[in-house]
C-alpha positions as a Markdown table, in Angstrom:
| # | Residue | x | y | z |
|---|---|---|---|---|
| 1 | Met | -10.3 | -22.2 | 6.8 |
| 2 | Asn | -9.0 | -18.8 | 5.7 |
| 3 | His | -5.3 | -17.5 | 6.3 |
| 4 | Lys | -5.3 | -13.9 | 6.9 |
| 5 | Leu | -2.6 | -12.2 | 5.5 |
| 6 | Ala | -1.5 | -8.5 | 6.1 |
| 7 | Leu | 0.0 | -6.5 | 2.8 |
| 8 | Ala | 2.2 | -3.5 | 4.1 |
| 9 | Ser | 0.5 | -1.0 | 1.7 |
| 10 | Gly | -1.9 | 1.6 | 1.7 |
| 11 | Asn | -2.7 | 1.2 | -2.1 |
| 12 | Gln | -6.0 | 0.3 | -2.2 |
| 13 | His | -5.4 | -1.0 | -6.0 |
| 14 | Lys | -2.6 | -3.2 | -4.8 |
| 15 | Ile | -5.3 | -4.5 | -1.8 |
| 16 | Ile | -8.1 | -5.2 | -4.1 |
| 17 | Glu | -5.4 | -6.9 | -6.4 |
| 18 | Leu | -3.6 | -9.2 | -4.2 |
| 19 | Ala | -7.4 | -10.2 | -2.4 |
| 20 | Thr | -8.8 | -11.4 | -5.7 |
| 21 | Leu | -5.9 | -13.4 | -6.8 |
| 22 | Leu | -5.6 | -14.9 | -3.3 |
| 23 | Ser | -9.2 | -15.0 | -1.9 |
| 24 | Pro | -10.0 | -18.3 | -4.2 |
| 25 | Leu | -7.2 | -20.1 | -2.6 |
| 26 | Gly | -8.5 | -19.6 | 0.9 |
| 27 | Trp | -6.6 | -16.1 | 2.4 |
| 28 | Asp | -8.1 | -12.9 | 3.5 |
| 29 | Val | -5.9 | -9.9 | 3.0 |
| 30 | Ser | -5.7 | -6.7 | 5.0 |
| 31 | Ser | -4.1 | -3.3 | 5.0 |
| 32 | Pro | -2.6 | -2.0 | 8.1 |
| 33 | Lys | -5.1 | 0.1 | 8.8 |
| 34 | Asp | -7.7 | -2.7 | 8.3 |
| 35 | Leu | -5.7 | -4.1 | 11.3 |
| 36 | Gly | -5.7 | -0.7 | 13.0 |
| 37 | Val | -2.1 | -0.1 | 12.1 |
| 38 | Leu | -3.0 | 3.5 | 11.8 |
| 39 | Asp | 0.9 | 5.0 | 11.9 |
| 40 | Phe | 2.4 | 2.2 | 9.6 |
| 41 | Asp | 5.7 | 4.0 | 7.7 |
| 42 | Pro | 9.0 | 1.8 | 9.1 |
| 43 | Glu | 12.2 | 3.7 | 7.4 |
| 44 | Glu | 13.4 | 2.2 | 4.3 |
| 45 | Asn | 17.1 | 2.6 | 4.8 |
| 46 | Gly | 17.8 | -0.9 | 2.5 |
| 47 | Val | 20.3 | -0.4 | -0.4 |
| 48 | Ser | 18.3 | -2.9 | -2.4 |
| 49 | Phe | 14.8 | -3.3 | -3.5 |
| 50 | Glu | 14.9 | -6.7 | -1.7 |
| 51 | Glu | 16.2 | -5.1 | 1.7 |
| 52 | Asn | 13.6 | -2.2 | 1.6 |
| 53 | Ala | 10.8 | -5.1 | 0.9 |
| 54 | His | 12.1 | -7.3 | 3.9 |
| 55 | Ile | 12.1 | -4.2 | 6.3 |
| 56 | Lys | 8.2 | -3.6 | 5.6 |
| 57 | Ser | 7.2 | -7.1 | 5.6 |
| 58 | Gln | 9.2 | -7.5 | 8.9 |
| 59 | Ala | 8.2 | -4.6 | 10.5 |
| 60 | Leu | 4.7 | -5.8 | 9.7 |
| 61 | Phe | 4.8 | -9.2 | 10.8 |
| 62 | Glu | 6.4 | -7.8 | 14.3 |
| 63 | Ile | 3.3 | -5.5 | 14.6 |
| 64 | Thr | 0.5 | -7.8 | 14.3 |
| 65 | Gly | 1.9 | -11.1 | 14.2 |
| 66 | Leu | 0.6 | -12.1 | 10.8 |
| 67 | Pro | 2.0 | -13.6 | 7.4 |
| 68 | Ser | 3.2 | -10.2 | 6.1 |
| 69 | Leu | 3.4 | -9.1 | 2.5 |
| 70 | Ala | 5.5 | -6.4 | 1.3 |
| 71 | Asp | 6.7 | -5.2 | -2.1 |
| 72 | Asp | 9.5 | -2.7 | -3.3 |
| 73 | Ser | 9.7 | -2.0 | -6.8 |
| 74 | Gly | 11.0 | 0.7 | -9.4 |
| 75 | Leu | 12.6 | 1.8 | -12.6 |
| 76 | Val | 16.1 | 1.3 | -13.5 |
| 77 | Val | 18.0 | 3.1 | -16.2 |
| 78 | Glu | 20.9 | 2.1 | -17.6 |
| 79 | Ala | 22.4 | 5.1 | -18.7 |
| 80 | Leu | 21.9 | 6.7 | -15.5 |
| 81 | Asn | 23.7 | 4.4 | -13.5 |
| 82 | Gly | 21.0 | 2.7 | -12.2 |
| 83 | Glu | 19.1 | 5.7 | -11.2 |
| 84 | Pro | 15.9 | 6.2 | -10.1 |
| 85 | Gly | 16.2 | 2.7 | -8.4 |
| 86 | Ile | 15.5 | 2.2 | -5.1 |
| 87 | Tyr | 14.5 | 6.2 | -5.1 |
| 88 | Ser | 11.8 | 6.0 | -7.5 |
| 89 | Ala | 8.8 | 6.8 | -5.6 |
| 90 | Arg | 11.2 | 10.1 | -4.1 |
| 91 | Tyr | 13.4 | 11.1 | -7.0 |
| 92 | Gly | 13.9 | 14.3 | -7.6 |
| 93 | Gly | 13.1 | 15.2 | -4.1 |
| 94 | Lys | 9.6 | 15.3 | -2.2 |
| 95 | Ala | 8.5 | 18.2 | -3.8 |
| 96 | Leu | 7.7 | 16.2 | -6.9 |
| 97 | Asn | 4.7 | 14.3 | -8.1 |
| 98 | Asp | 4.7 | 11.1 | -10.5 |
| 99 | Arg | 4.8 | 13.2 | -13.8 |
| 100 | Asp | 7.5 | 15.7 | -12.5 |
| 101 | Arg | 9.7 | 12.6 | -11.7 |
| 102 | Ala | 8.9 | 10.7 | -15.2 |
| 103 | Glu | 9.6 | 14.0 | -17.2 |
| 104 | Leu | 13.1 | 14.2 | -14.7 |
| 105 | Val | 14.2 | 11.2 | -16.3 |
| 106 | Leu | 13.0 | 12.3 | -20.0 |
| 107 | Glu | 15.4 | 15.3 | -19.6 |
| 108 | Lys | 18.1 | 13.5 | -18.6 |
| 109 | Met | 17.7 | 11.2 | -20.9 |
| 110 | Ser | 17.6 | 14.1 | -23.8 |
| 111 | Asn | 20.8 | 13.2 | -25.5 |
| 112 | Ile | 21.5 | 9.5 | -24.6 |
| 113 | Ser | 20.8 | 6.9 | -27.4 |
| 114 | Asn | 21.1 | 3.7 | -24.7 |
| 115 | Arg | 17.3 | 3.6 | -23.6 |
| 116 | Asn | 17.9 | 0.3 | -22.1 |
| 117 | Ala | 15.8 | 0.2 | -18.8 |
| 118 | Tyr | 13.6 | -2.1 | -16.8 |
| 119 | Phe | 11.1 | -2.3 | -14.0 |
| 120 | Ile | 11.7 | -4.3 | -11.1 |
| 121 | Cys | 9.7 | -5.5 | -7.9 |
| 122 | Val | 10.8 | -7.6 | -5.0 |
| 123 | Leu | 7.8 | -9.0 | -3.1 |
| 124 | Ser | 8.7 | -10.1 | 0.5 |
| 125 | Phe | 6.8 | -12.9 | 2.3 |
| 126 | Arg | 7.3 | -12.9 | 6.1 |
| 127 | Asp | 5.9 | -15.4 | 8.3 |
| 128 | Pro | 6.8 | -17.9 | 11.4 |
| 129 | Thr | 8.7 | -20.0 | 9.2 |
| 130 | Gly | 10.9 | -17.1 | 8.0 |
| 131 | Ile | 11.3 | -14.7 | 5.2 |
| 132 | Tyr | 11.0 | -15.2 | 1.7 |
| 133 | Ser | 11.6 | -13.2 | -1.8 |
| 134 | Phe | 10.1 | -13.2 | -4.9 |
| 135 | Glu | 11.7 | -10.7 | -8.1 |
| 136 | Gly | 9.5 | -9.7 | -11.2 |
| 137 | Ile | 11.8 | -8.0 | -13.8 |
| 138 | Val | 10.6 | -6.4 | -17.3 |
| 139 | Asn | 12.8 | -5.0 | -19.5 |
| 140 | Gly | 12.2 | -2.0 | -21.9 |
| 141 | Lys | 13.1 | 1.3 | -23.0 |
| 142 | Ile | 12.9 | 5.0 | -22.3 |
| 143 | Gly | 10.5 | 6.8 | -24.8 |
| 144 | Ser | 11.0 | 9.9 | -26.2 |
| 145 | Asn | 7.9 | 11.7 | -24.7 |
| 146 | Tyr | 5.2 | 11.4 | -22.1 |
| 147 | Gln | 2.5 | 9.4 | -23.0 |
| 148 | Glu | -0.5 | 10.0 | -21.4 |
| 149 | Gly | -3.3 | 7.2 | -20.5 |
| 150 | Asn | -3.8 | 4.5 | -18.0 |
| 151 | Gly | -0.6 | 3.9 | -16.5 |
| 152 | Phe | 0.9 | 5.9 | -13.2 |
| 153 | Gly | 4.5 | 6.4 | -12.0 |
| 154 | Tyr | 6.7 | 6.0 | -14.9 |
| 155 | Asp | 4.8 | 4.2 | -17.1 |
| 156 | Pro | 4.0 | 6.7 | -19.5 |
| 157 | Ile | 7.8 | 6.9 | -20.4 |
| 158 | Phe | 7.9 | 3.4 | -20.4 |
| 159 | Phe | 8.2 | 1.7 | -23.7 |
| 160 | His | 7.7 | -2.1 | -24.2 |
| 161 | Pro | 9.0 | -3.3 | -27.5 |
| 162 | Gly | 7.6 | -6.5 | -27.6 |
| 163 | Leu | 4.0 | -4.8 | -27.2 |
| 164 | Asn | 5.3 | -1.8 | -29.4 |
| 165 | Arg | 3.4 | 0.6 | -27.2 |
| 166 | Tyr | 4.2 | 2.3 | -23.5 |
| 167 | Phe | 2.9 | 0.8 | -20.4 |
| 168 | Ser | 0.2 | 3.9 | -20.1 |
| 169 | Glu | -0.9 | 2.4 | -23.2 |
| 170 | Ile | -2.0 | -1.2 | -22.1 |
| 171 | Ser | -4.6 | -2.0 | -19.8 |
| 172 | Ser | -4.3 | -3.4 | -16.3 |
| 173 | Glu | -4.9 | -6.6 | -17.5 |
| 174 | Glu | -2.8 | -6.9 | -20.0 |
| 175 | Lys | -0.3 | -5.3 | -17.8 |
| 176 | Asn | -0.8 | -7.5 | -15.1 |
| 177 | Lys | 0.2 | -10.5 | -17.4 |
| 178 | Ile | 3.7 | -8.9 | -17.9 |
| 179 | Ser | 4.4 | -6.6 | -15.9 |
| 180 | His | 7.1 | -6.7 | -13.1 |
| 181 | Arg | 4.9 | -6.6 | -9.9 |
| 182 | Gly | 2.9 | -9.6 | -12.1 |
| 183 | Ile | 5.8 | -11.8 | -12.6 |
| 184 | Ala | 6.6 | -11.5 | -9.1 |
| 185 | Leu | 2.9 | -11.9 | -7.8 |
| 186 | Gln | 2.7 | -15.1 | -9.7 |
| 187 | Lys | 6.1 | -16.7 | -8.5 |
| 188 | Phe | 4.2 | -16.0 | -4.6 |
| 189 | Leu | 1.5 | -17.5 | -5.7 |
| 190 | Thr | 2.8 | -20.5 | -6.8 |
| 191 | Phe | 5.0 | -20.8 | -3.8 |
| 192 | Ile | 1.9 | -20.4 | -1.3 |
| 193 | Gln | 0.1 | -23.1 | -3.7 |
| 194 | Asn | 3.0 | -25.2 | -3.0 |
| 195 | Arg | 3.2 | -24.9 | 0.4 |
| 196 | Asp | -0.1 | -25.2 | 1.1 |
| 197 | Lys | -0.6 | -28.8 | -0.6 |
| 198 | Thr | 2.2 | -30.0 | 1.5 |
């Protein structure tokens, strides 16, 4: 028997990625649009990644009655007092695109020697038994330039010392194994597998 899971995202890449991982475990993944929820846009007014993820999973659960999964993620830069942080997707204002936001970080970091940064992802899962969160973090550095490639968001300025490459220079398969979202997702999958056994 398949379980239905509502994913609080309109991002087709995320939906496909999650469906690929969960379908062998007997889960069918649907977006709000798939479920007829056309204007899903809860106000993310939390003060942490976890709070914002919970707001989204709770809102979708209340609308659909289905187990719901949401994520909130972003870039945290040590020398910028944690910026862009929870404002990663709208850093610098609505007029900026992904590249503009990444270059704004580079500009702010131009004379700073401490380049430490990390990506964080918090997944929130809400079902009739409660609400659960799963966190993934990957540490790295803010690079010295914008590196074109496969990535999106802040990937072109995020340098992974272990790989000696920018996130925009690695394949999505490789990235999924070590990324903040990949780590959080593995924790969620472990939770689901263990719970389904009981």
